[in-house]
C-alpha positions in Angstrom: 255.8 -43.6 -61.7 253.8 -44.2 -64.8 250.0 -44.1 -64.9 249.1 -47.8 -64.3 246.4 -48.1 -66.9 248.3 -46.4 -69.7 251.4 -48.3 -68.7 249.5 -51.7 -68.9 248.0 -50.8 -72.3 251.4 -49.8 -73.6 253.4 -52.8 -72.2 250.8 -55.4 -73.3 250.2 -54.1 -76.8 252.3 -56.8 -78.4 250.1 -59.6 -77.0 246.8 -57.9 -78.0 244.7 -59.2 -80.9 244.2 -57.0 -83.9 240.9 -55.7 -82.5 242.3 -55.2 -79.0 245.2 -53.2 -80.5 242.7 -50.8 -82.0 240.9 -50.3 -78.7 244.2 -49.8 -76.8 245.5 -47.3 -79.4 242.3 -45.3 -79.3 242.3 -45.1 -75.5 245.9 -44.1 -75.3 245.4 -41.3 -77.8 241.8 -40.2 -76.8 241.3 -41.3 -73.2 239.5 -38.0 -72.5 236.7 -39.1 -74.9 236.8 -42.8 -74.3 236.1 -42.3 -70.6 232.5 -41.2 -71.4 231.8 -43.8 -74.1 229.7 -46.9 -73.7 231.2 -50.2 -74.7 229.0 -50.2 -77.8 230.1 -46.6 -78.7 233.7 -47.4 -78.2 233.5 -50.5 -80.3 231.7 -48.6 -83.1 234.3 -45.9 -83.0 237.3 -48.2 -83.5 235.6 -50.8 -85.7 235.1 -53.8 -83.3 232.1 -55.4 -81.7 230.8 -54.4 -78.2 231.6 -57.9 -77.0 235.3 -57.4 -78.0 235.4 -54.3 -75.9 233.9 -56.0 -72.9 236.3 -59.0 -73.2 239.2 -56.5 -73.6 238.3 -54.9 -70.2 238.1 -58.4 -68.6 241.4 -59.5 -69.9 243.0 -56.4 -68.4 241.8 -57.6 -65.0 238.6 -55.6 -64.6 235.4 -57.2 -63.4 233.6 -55.6 -66.4 233.4 -52.6 -68.7 231.9 -50.3 -66.1 234.9 -50.8 -63.8 237.3 -50.3 -66.7 235.5 -47.1 -67.7 235.6 -45.8 -64.1 239.4 -46.3 -64.1 239.7 -44.1 -67.2 237.4 -41.5 -65.7 239.4 -41.4 -62.5 242.6 -41.0 -64.5 241.3 -37.9 -66.2 239.3 -36.5 -63.4 241.4 -33.3 -62.9 243.5 -33.4 -66.1 241.1 -32.2 -68.8 241.7 -28.7 -70.1 238.8 -26.4 -70.8 239.1 -27.1 -74.5 239.1 -30.9 -73.9 236.0 -30.5 -71.7 234.3 -28.7 -74.6 235.2 -31.5 -77.0 233.8 -34.1 -74.6 230.6 -32.1 -74.2 230.2 -31.9 -78.0 230.9 -35.6 -78.4 228.2 -36.4 -75.8 225.6 -33.9 -77.0 226.1 -34.2 -80.8 225.3 -31.0 -82.7 224.9 -28.9 -79.6 221.1 -29.0 -79.3 220.7 -30.0 -75.7 216.9 -29.8 -75.3 215.4 -30.4 -78.7 211.8 -30.4 -77.5 212.0 -27.0 -75.9 211.6 -24.2 -78.4 211.8 -21.6 -75.7 215.2 -23.0 -74.8 216.4 -22.6 -78.3 215.1 -19.1 -78.5 216.8 -18.3 -75.1 220.1 -19.5 -76.4 219.8 -17.3 -79.5 218.8 -14.3 -77.4 221.9 -14.8 -75.2 224.2 -15.1 -78.2 223.0 -11.9 -79.7 222.8 -9.8 -76.4 224.8 -6.6 -76.1 225.1 -7.2 -72.4 224.0 -10.1 -70.2 222.7 -9.5 -66.7 222.3 -12.5 -64.3 220.0 -12.2 -61.3 219.3 -14.6 -58.4 218.2 -13.8 -54.9 218.7 -15.9 -51.7 219.3 -19.6 -52.5 219.1 -18.7 -56.2 222.1 -16.5 -55.8 224.3 -19.6 -55.9 222.9 -20.6 -59.2 223.3 -17.1 -60.6 226.9 -17.0 -59.5 227.6 -20.4 -61.1 226.0 -19.3 -64.4 227.9 -16.0 -64.4 231.3 -17.7 -63.8 231.0 -19.7 -67.0 229.4 -17.0 -69.1 232.3 -14.7 -68.2 234.6 -17.2 -69.9 232.5 -16.9 -73.1 231.2 -13.3 -73.2 232.8 -9.9 -72.7 229.9 -8.2 -71.0 228.3 -10.2 -68.2 227.0 -8.6 -65.0 226.2 -10.7 -61.9 223.8 -8.4 -60.1 224.5 -8.0 -56.4 221.2 -8.5 -54.8 222.2 -7.8 -51.2 220.7 -4.4 -51.4 217.4 -3.6 -53.3 218.5 0.0 -54.1 221.9 -1.0 -55.3 220.4 -3.7 -57.4 218.5 -1.1 -59.4 221.6 1.1 -59.6 223.5 -1.8 -61.2 220.8 -2.3 -63.8 219.7 1.2 -64.6 221.5 1.2 -68.0 219.8 -2.0 -69.1 217.8 -1.6 -72.3 216.8 -3.0 -75.7 219.4 -5.4 -77.0 220.3 -6.6 -73.5 219.3 -9.8 -71.8 218.5 -10.5 -68.2 218.6 -14.1 -67.0 216.6 -14.2 -63.7 216.4 -17.3 -61.4 213.7 -17.8 -58.7 211.9 -20.7 -57.1 209.3 -20.9 -54.4 209.1 -19.0 -52.2 209.5 -16.5 -55.0 211.5 -13.4 -54.3 209.5 -10.2 -54.5 212.9 -8.5 -55.1 213.3 -10.5 -58.3 209.8 -9.8 -59.5 210.2 -6.1 -58.9 213.5 -6.2 -60.9 211.8 -8.0 -63.8 209.1 -5.4 -63.9 211.7 -2.7 -64.2 213.7 -4.7 -66.8 210.6 -5.3 -68.9 209.8 -1.6 -68.9 213.3 -1.0 -70.3 212.5 -3.3 -73.3 215.3 -5.7 -72.4 214.8 -9.4 -73.1 214.0 -11.5 -70.0 214.8 -15.1 -69.6 213.3 -16.6 -66.5 214.4 -19.9 -64.9 211.7 -21.0 -62.5 209.5 -24.0 -61.6 206.3 -23.5 -63.5 204.3 -21.3 -65.8 202.3 -19.9 -62.9 205.4 -18.3 -61.4 205.0 -14.5 -60.8 208.0 -14.0 -63.1 206.0 -15.1 -66.1 204.2 -11.8 -66.9 207.6 -10.1 -67.4 209.2 -13.0 -69.2 210.1 -13.4 -72.9 211.6 -16.9 -72.7 210.5 -19.2 -69.9 212.8 -22.1 -68.9 211.1 -24.5 -66.4 213.0 -26.7 -64.0 210.6 -28.8 -61.8 211.4 -28.7 -58.1 208.9 -30.4 -55.8 211.1 -30.6 -52.7 209.0 -30.5 -49.5 211.8 -29.4 -47.2 213.3 -26.5 -45.4 216.2 -26.9 -47.8 215.7 -25.8 -51.4 216.6 -28.5 -54.0 218.8 -27.0 -56.7 219.3 -30.3 -58.6 216.8 -29.6 -61.4 217.6 -26.0 -61.9 221.3 -26.7 -61.9 220.9 -29.3 -64.6 219.0 -26.9 -66.7 221.6 -24.2 -66.2 224.3 -26.7 -67.1 222.4 -27.4 -70.4 222.2 -23.7 -71.1 225.9 -23.2 -70.5 226.8 -26.1 -72.8 224.4 -25.1 -75.6 225.5 -21.4 -75.6 229.2 -22.5 -75.5 228.9 -24.9 -78.4 226.9 -22.4 -80.4 230.0 -20.0 -80.2 232.4 -22.9 -80.6 235.2 -21.3 -82.6 235.3 -18.1 -80.4 235.2 -20.1 -77.2 238.0 -22.5 -78.3 240.2 -19.4 -78.8 239.3 -18.0 -75.4 239.9 -21.3 -73.6 243.2 -21.9 -75.4 244.4 -18.4 -74.3 243.2 -19.0 -70.8 245.0 -22.4 -70.6 248.2 -20.6 -71.4 247.6 -18.0 -68.7 246.6 -20.6 -66.2 249.7 -22.6 -66.9 252.0 -19.5 -66.8 250.7 -18.3 -63.5 250.2 -21.9 -62.1 246.5 -21.4 -61.4 245.9 -25.2 -61.1 247.9 -27.7 -59.2 249.8 -30.0 -61.6 249.3 -33.7 -61.1 251.5 -36.6 -62.0 251.7 -36.6 -65.8 252.6 -40.3 -66.0 256.3 -39.8 -66.8 258.9 -41.6 -64.9 260.2 -39.7 -61.8 
């Protein structure tokens, strides 16, 4: 069974106006990018007015452009390859500078790119953030160490080779982990570069930090709010990835071949007739 939206675009092409044909052609060839464009951006991309795009969505039976866009997003939800995700990120972010007002953010990205080895450290609830960051950095870099913080002594054993030219990305939020602060003291003594992700410049991590990345978190609850730090970490991953674009494209293309060969991901209906 064919995908309903693409099928409708294809079957109705003959009845579309000149402008509508441009919109339909772009969506059929670039639906992965169109899914994240505003009506104005899509119109500008294909050379028609925003109102033409909105009317096009209505004539296809949608209540408005947002509903039409949601349909495209639903269609691609699990179909984008890693390379396509990179392309979408670049198209949304522009030149890859995610946080233009944060000089420390830029310096942190540069330090990560140049690092001999990257250590990622997060204790307790921050361990989930550290694991998330390490998963994606392992797709980009050859030498990434997610420090196991379950044992204080083993934590130091994993990091005892750290030194100048290496980077440690440490994550901690109130109540700050003494284990993390002790680790940073050790890492700073070893002349490695420390990038701290925390909630403010009064954090006990700051004295040992070279690049401070602040994610505000004012949650007055027994449950730590990870929304702000996760957004910052997402921005960091995207910026670092786009700064090494050519190398990462090659990595992801090779990974896609491996994933397909060994059926890592479940294949969905491709839209072809059964």
